[in-house]
Each structure stands twice: as structure tokens, then as C-alpha cells.
N, C-alpha and C positions, 0 to 999 in steps of 0.2 A: 645393491647398486641400481641406479636408473638405467633402464634399457635404452640402447642407442641403435643407430641404423644398422650396425653390424649384427646386433642380436636378431633384429627382424629379418635381415638377409639370411642369417643362418637358419632361422625357423622356416623361412620360405623354402630354403634348400631342402630341408627335411620333408616338408609337405610335398614338394615336387617329386622328390625321389620316391616317396611312398606311392604317389599317383602313377608314376612311370612304371613302378613294379607291378601295380594292379593291372596295368595295360600289357604286362608281360613283355616289356621292352628292356633293353640294356640301360643301365643307369650311370655309365661312365661319363657321358657328356654332361648330364645334370650335376654330377658330383664335382667335376672339374670346374664347371661354370660357377657353382655355388661357392667353391673354395676361393676362386678368383674374386668374386663380388664381395664375399665376407671380408677377406683380407684388405681389399681396396677400400671398403666402407670403414673399416676400423682404423687403418693408417692414413687414409686420405691420399695415398700415393699409388698411382697407376702402375708404376714400375714394381713396387713391392707386391702389388696384387698379382702381377705376372710371375714374379719370382716365387711367390707362394705356391703356385701350381706345381712347380718343380719341387719346391721344398716339402710340400705335403707328401708327394709320392716318395721322395727320398727318405723322409722320416719314417714313413710306413715301411719302406723296404728295409731300413736299418733295424726297425723293431721286429719285423716279421721274417727276417732272412733265415733264422733258425728253423722256421716252419718249412721254408723252401728246401732247405738242406736235408731235413729229415725225409721229406717226400722223395727227393732225388735219390738218396741212399737206399731207401726201401724199394723204390722202383728199379734201381740198378740191380739190387739183389734179386728181385724177381726175374729180371731179364737174364741174369746168369743162371738161375735155376731152370728157366725155360729152355735155355740153350743146352743144358745138361739133360733135360727131360725129367727133372726131379719134381717139377711143379705138379704134374699129373700123377706121379707116383704117390704123392702125399695123400690124395683122396681116393685112389683106387680101392684100398681095402674096405671102404664103406659100402661098396657094391655088394659085398657078401651078405650084409644084414638087411638089404632092401628086398625083403621077400614078399611084401604086400604094400598096397597103397598107403596104409596108415603108418607103417614104419618108415616108408619112403618120405612122407611129408616131414616127419620130425628129423630124419637123417639129413635131408637136404637143408632144412632150416639150421640145424646145428653146424654142419660143415660150412655153409655160407657165412654164418656168423663168425666162426673162428677165422676163416680166411680173410674176411672183410675187416675184422678187428686188427689184423696185423698188416694187411696189404691193401686195404680199401676195397670197396665192391667192384671197382673197374676190372681187375683180373679175375674176381670170383665168378662173375657171370659167365664168361666163356669156358672156364674150367668146369663149372657145374653143368653148363649146357652141353658140353662135349662128352663128359664122362658119366655123370649121374642122372641127367635128365632122361635120356632114352631108357635107362634101366628102370627109373621110377615110373615112367608111363607104361612100360611093359608090365610092371608090377600092379598096375591098376589105378595109379594116381592120375587124375585128369590133368591136362596141361595147365588149365587155369589155377588149379590148386598148387601145382609145383611152382608156377610163377608167383603166386601169393607168398609162398614160403621163402622164395629167394628174395623178393622185394622187401618184405617185412624184416627178415633177419639181416639182410645185407645193407641195402640203401637206407633202411630205417634204424633198426636196433643197434647195429654195429657203428654205422657212420654218425649217428646222433650223439653217441658218447665219445667216439674216437679216443678211447681211453689209452691206447698204447702209443699211437703217434702224437696225440694231443694237439692236432692242428686246430680243430674247432674250439676246444677249450682255451687254447692260446689266444685266438682272435677275440673270443668273448671276454676273457679276463683282461686282456690289454686295454680294450675299450672301456671296461667297467672299473678299471683301476684296482683289481683284486688279484688273488693268487690263481694261477692256471691250474695248479694241483687241486685246489678246493673246488673250482668249477668242474674239473674232470671227475672228481669223486661224486659230486652231486648229479652231474649229467649221467654218470654210469647207473646210479640208482634209478633215476627217472626213466632212462632209456630201457632198462630192464622191465620196469612197470608197464610202459607203453608196449614194448615188444611182446612180452608174455601175454598180456591181455589181447593184443591184436592177433597173435598167432593162434591162441585158443579159440577166439571168436571166428577167425577165418577157417580153422579146422572144423568147427561145429557146422559152419555153413557149407563146407566142402565135403564132409564125410559121407553125405548121402549120395554123392556122385562117384565115390570110389567104387571101383568094380573089382572082380576077381582078376588075378594075373592072367594076362592073355596076350598072345602074340598078335592077335588081330588089332588090339588097341595101339600097339606100336606101329603096325603097318598103316592103320587108318590115320594116325598122327603124321606119318611121313608121306602120305599120299597113296600108299599101296602100289608103288611103281615097280615092285619086285616081288617075286613069290618067296615063301619061306624056304622052299626046297633049294632055290638058287643060293640063298644066303647060307643056309645050314651046310651046304656042300663046301663052303669055304671060299667062294668066289668073292674076292675083295671088290671086283668090278661091280658085282651085283649089290654088295653092301653099300658101295659108294652111290649107287643110284637112289637109295632111300635115305641116305644120311642127310640131316638137316642142312639146308643150303648155307646157313649162317654159322654152322659149327666148324671148328678146326678138323683136320684130317683124323684126329684120334677118335672122333665120334664114330667113324666107319668101323674101326677096330672094336670099339666098345659094343656097338650094336651087333656086329658079326659074332663076337665072342659069346655074348649073352644068348643070342638065338641059337647058335651052334650048340651051346650047352643044353638048351631046352630040348633040342632035337636029338641029343645024344651023340652029336658029332664032335670031333676034335676041333676046338677053336683055332682059327688060323694063326693066332699069336702064341700058341702053346708049343713048348718043346716036345719032341717026339717024332713021330712019322712025318715026313714032308707033307705040307699042305698042298691042296690043289693049286692049279696055275694061278698065279697072281699074288699068292700070299707072300712069297719071298720079296715082292716088290714094295711091301708096306714100308714107308719111311720110318726109320728109327731115329735115335738121338743124333747120330752122325749126320743124317740127311737133314733133319730139322735144324741142326746147328748151322749147317752150311747155308741153308736158305733163309734162316732167321725166322722160321715158322714155329708154331707151338704144336708140332706133331708129337704123337705119343711115343713113349719109350718102349718100343717093341723090337729092339735090336736082337733079341734072342729068338726071334721067329725063325721058322723053317729049320728046326733042328739045331738051333744054337749058333747059326751063322751071324755075321755082323760084328758088332763090337761089344762082346759080353763084359769086358773090363769097364767100359764106360757105363754100361747098364748097371753094374754092381755099384759104381760110384753114385749113380743117380739114386739107387735104392738107399744108399747110406745117407745121402743128403736129405732124402725124403723123410728120414727119421731124425737126423741131427737138427735140422732147421726148426721143426715144430717143438722138439724137446728144448732147444735153446731158448726160444721165445717163451715157452711155458715156464722155464726156469727163471727167466727174466721177470715175468709177471709175479711169480712166487717170491722172488727176491724183494721186489718193490712192496708187495703186500706184507711181507715179513717185517720190513723196516717201518711200515705204517702202523702195524698193530702190535708189535713187540719191541723190546729194547735190545734184542740180540744183535742187530745191525743198525747203522744210522739210517734215518728215513731219507728216501729220495724225494726231494722237494723241488718245486718250481721247474726251471728248465733242465734240471738234472735228469729227469725221467726221459725227456726227448733226447738229451745228449747220450744217455746210456743206450737207448734203442738205436740211435744213429751209429754209435760206435760198434755195437754188436752187429748191426746190419753190414757195416763196412768190412768187418773182419770176415763174416760169412761170405760176402761178395768176393773178397780176395781169394779165399780158399776155393770157392766154387769155380772161379775163373781159372785158377791154376790147375785144378784137376781136370777141367774140361779142355783147356787150350794149351797147356804146357808152355812151350817157348813163346807162343803167340799171346800169352795172357797179359803181357805188358800193354799190348795194343787193345785187346778186347776189353780188358777191365776199364780202360779209359773210355772206350766207346759206350760201355754200359753206364758209366757215370754221366757222360754227356747226354745220353738218352734220358736218364733220370732227371737231369736238370731241365731239359727241354719239356718233359712232361710236367714238371713242377711249375714252370712258367706258364704253360698252357692252362694248367688247372687253377693256378692261384694268381697269375699276373694281373687279371682284371680287378682283383681285390685291392690292389695298391692305391689307385686314385680314389676309390670309394672309402677305404680306411683313412686315407689322408684327409678327406673332408671331415670325417667324424673326429679325427685326432685334433683338428684345428679348433674343435669345440671344447677341448680340455686345456686347462692352464698348464698341464704337464708338458704338452707338446706345442701349444699355440705360439709361444715366444720363439721357439726354435724354427718353426715353419715360416713365420713372418719376419724372421731376422731381427727381433727386437734387441735393443742394446742391453748389455749386461746389467742386471739389477732392476730392469724395467718390469713392472707388474704385468704379467700375462693375463689375458682375458680368459674367463671360463664361461663361454656363451651358453652351453647347455645347462649348466648348474644355475646360472643366473635366470634363465628362462623358467626352469622348474620352480625356483624360489619365488619368482614373480607370480606364477600361477598356483602357488601352494594352497591358497584359500579355496580354489576350485577343484583341487585334486582330492578324490575320496581317500580318506585315511583308513582304508580297509585293505588288508593284505591280499584277500581273495580277489577283490576287484582289480588291484594293480597286477597281480600275478596273471590273471586271465587276459588283461589288456596287453601285457608283454607277450603272452602266448599268441594272441590274435595278430599282433604286429609282426611277430616272427613268421606266422603262417603267410601273412600278406607279402612280406619281403621275399618269401620263397617262391612266389608265383612266377618269377622270371625264369625259373628252372635251375637256379643256382642255389645250392643249400648253404653256401658260405658267404654269399655277397651281403646278406642282411645281418650278419653277426656283429659288425661294427656298430650298427644302429641299435640292435637289441642290447648289446653290451653297454653302450653309452647311456641309453635310457635306464638300464638297470643300476648303473653307478650313480645316476642323478636321482632316481626315484626311490631307491632303497632306503637311504637315510630319512627321507620325509615320511615313510610309512612304517619304519621300524623293521624292515626286512633286510636280510643280508643280501648285498648286491650279487654275491656269488650264486645264491639260490635263484634270484630273478634272471641272472645271465644264463643259468642252466635251463630254466624254463623257456626263455626266448630261443635258446639253441635248439630245444626240442621242436619248437614251431618252425624254425627256419629249415632244419635238415629234414624232418619228416615231410614237409611240404615240398621244398625245392630239391632235396637230395634224391628223390626218385620214388615216392610212394603215392602221394596224394594227387599229383598233377601228371597229365599224360604227355606233356611236352618236355619232360625231363629225361634223366637216364632210365626211367621206367620203360622207355621205348626199346632199350637194349634187352631188358628182361622179357618183354613181350615178344620181341623178335626171335629170341632163342626158343621160347616156349611155343611160338607159333599161335599166339592168341591175340585178339584185338586189344590194343593198348587202352582204348577207352573202357572196354569191359573190365580190364584189370584194375584200372583206377577206380571205377565205380565199386567193384567188389571189395577193394581195400579201404574205401572211404569210412564206412561205419566202424569197422574194427579199430582203425587207427585213431579216429576222432574220439571214440570211447576211451581208448588208452591214453590219449593226450589229456582229456579231462580228468581222468583218474590220477594220472601222474602229477598234474598241476595241483590238485587238491592234496595229494600226498606230500608234495614238496612244501606247501605252505604249512601243513600240520607237523611234518617230521622235522623240517629244518628251521 
């Protein structure tokens, strides 16, 4: 069809949005303005243009609310586990195998990946920073190496696939007009290719700086403000003086336990003879629950005083929750690759994860709060919804603009009459430019990857997914590539860039803060390994899929 003013307005909106992203600014205002102008130009009605602003965000909210809900439920579950003290119990056993810097690198990467896959990297960073990071540095792993492992495994490899919660694949697939499950499967493969390559290259460049296990390494990292003798003697006050300023209170206990063990002293959190002064004041689950803090589960300190019953329940949930989610993944894989059970397809996977998270939330709240669980469970759910809106709310007007470019949603957004032909702005633009588009799958794949990286420059890994998804759905048929593959490649670019690995003004700052390294140094160190991984994954995606 012949291109009209609305088509050019839509194209101008895309160009402006990309330009604003390159300048590292928020794109909500350009997206809203472009939605208004596109609808006004198409209908010729100013009132319809204004109504379309609301209609676009409302349509996006209706289509994406399942994503908000899954984020809310999983976040609420994590809040209940934190109140119980089970969140830190889940990763404490890994301290036992972190005997040197080499093992510590891979243990931190593995634990971060698993936690981030089920709960996103946001809670993974403080957990790893509080419990495993001090132990890894004492084992000889340099802080920059630990930060690389956390960023690549969490903000990169786990978040770019988002295989369990499927928020990112849902956004990509919705815009591309394809299956979320198919995008998730291909994104998982591509994310593993990028992540493994990046982790190996980062390890190769870091291994020369790994030293022998030394208490001096830990003290140097923490500023050397306390002597080993003071900490080994069990003084929690002394340990607090050297604990990382950004870590939760549990870091104090983790550091004190480790150093005390090195010196042959009884760690202050261990049962047995009473610890020196101050050890009995370490907050356990009961204290942390009352204050809403992520303090460690040390209620059995000082010879078993405190709330040993609650500590036992924390230990139980620290086992039950990971096993439940592992069984959930096994169930989905069993349905995908065998005929033993029905395959979990589309939104069923997210619904299953959300349902399991809700049940675990209820159980954790009941065993923690008893009679007060009716109130605290609701509080956890509200906190989860607030987090979901903060994390994803900005995506709605952005997704609404790209939705208006598809005939699937344009009629609803602009309130067209029943039976009226809805425009397909993006598809029409691609068709008009088809003669100038290289019919080479490698060129198109790398173009989508670069666009994804550019859209991530604003520091948000998900804001660009509607754009890369829409372009994938429009360009895929013209080049003979599956839109799901292109959408997964674009998702790699968006998340590895804006999710917190390639750029310093993203959540990479949190990783650098916990590791106490300059964020620019961390971004520079991660750049080459990640870019090599992205190039390899894109080539593999075109060849394999």
C-alpha cells in the first residue's frame, strides 16, 4: 500500500527513540508523543490521537499484565524467604568448596546464575556480596574477578534468557507476533553461548591476578581497619568495623566465621562454648524479621539460644525452595523433549512458575508468622507488585507505541470501528524499503543485534525489547529468517547492554559497589569477552536456527 503521513510519523518516532536512547535518556516522552502524532495523522482526529495515548498504554498493560504478576509473586516469595532467613541459608553451603580463587570464581558464577534465573539478579547481588564475596576474596580471587563473575552470570547470562520467569521473552515475542516459548528456548541457547564464552575469557584474563589464600587480601579489600586477632577472638564489633559498608549485616558474621576458622578459634555463630562479648547480640531471623532486614540466620549462636525452631524451618525452606524450582524446570523440559507429560507451552510456563511461587509464599509466611501470616502475606504481595511496577511500569507507554505499529493492536488502540481495516505501519514501511534491505540473514541478524545494543544504552535492558521484537517480526519474513530467532538475538543485545554488563550507568554499579571496584574498570574488563560472545552467539543463531 502507499505510505501516508501516519507511516512517516511512525518511522520518525522510531528514529527519534533510537536517537534518544543513544543519548542515554529516557524514551517515555518520545514514545507518547509519537503515539499521539501517529494516531492523529492516521485518523485526522485530534481527540482520537489523545485517546490513543491512553489506549496504547492500556492495551500494553492488558497484554503484559501476566509479566507484572509473575514478577510480583516471585518477589513476594523472596521477601518471605528473607524474613525467614532462608534466602542466605540457600547459598551458605557453597562457602565450603571455595578453597582457592579459581574455584571461587566458578562457584560465584554458578550460584549467581541459578539465583538470578529464578529471582532475577537484583536479590542475587546483595546475597552473593554478603556471604560469598568476602570468602572468595580471602581465598585469593581479586575483587574485579569476582565482580566479573557476578555481572556476566547474573545480569548477563541469566537475565538475557530469563528462561524461568520469561518476562523478556514475553515482551520480545508479543512485539514479534511469535511464541514466547520459542523465543525463550532460543534465547536460552544464545545466552549460554555468550555467557560461557564471556566467563571463560574473563577467567583467562583474571587468573594471572589470582593469589594464594590470604587473610591479608581480605583485610586489604576491607581497608585494614581491624586486626586479625580482634576478629578471630570473636568480637562482632571488630568484624563490623571491616565489613563492607554496602553489604547486609550477615557479611559481618560470614567474615568473622571464616577468619575465626582460619585462626583455629570458634566462630561466633557456632554452637558450643559461649562466644566472647558481643556474639550473642548478632541478629538472627527473629530480629531481621522484625526490622525487615536481610540479616543472616544465626539464631543458634551463643550456645543455641534464640529461636532454634525458626532456624530449623529456615534450613528446611532453604532446601525445599531450590528443589521445587529445579523440579519445575525438569517438569517443563520433560514435557518439551518427551511424550511422558503434556508440553508446557506459551503462557503456561509463566503461570506454572507463578502458581508455585504463590504456594511457597503462603507456606513460608505461615511458618514464619503464624497468626500474623494473613497480614504479612498480603504485605509481601503488595511489595512485589510495587517492585513490578517500578521495574516494568516504564515499558508500558514504550510498548504501546510499538504495538500501534501492528495491525493486531492498532485498531483497538485507536478505537477503529468493528470490521475496519487496521493499519500495519511497520510492516508497510519494511515492504516499501524491501528493495534496499539486504536479503542476507547474517546482515539482518547483526543489524538487529546492534539495534538491541543501542537500545540498551539507556541502562534498561527491557525498554528496547518492543523495538527489536517489532523489527524481528517485520524483517524475518523478508529475509527468510524465523522472527523468533531474530527476536532472541535482539534480546541478547538489549539485555547484555542495558541489563548491567556493557555499560557503567546500569545495574553494573551495584555489582561494582559490593565488590568495591571502579565501575568503569569493570565495564571495560567485561567489554571484550561479552562482545566476542555476542558475535559468536549471533553467528550460531543464524546457522543453527
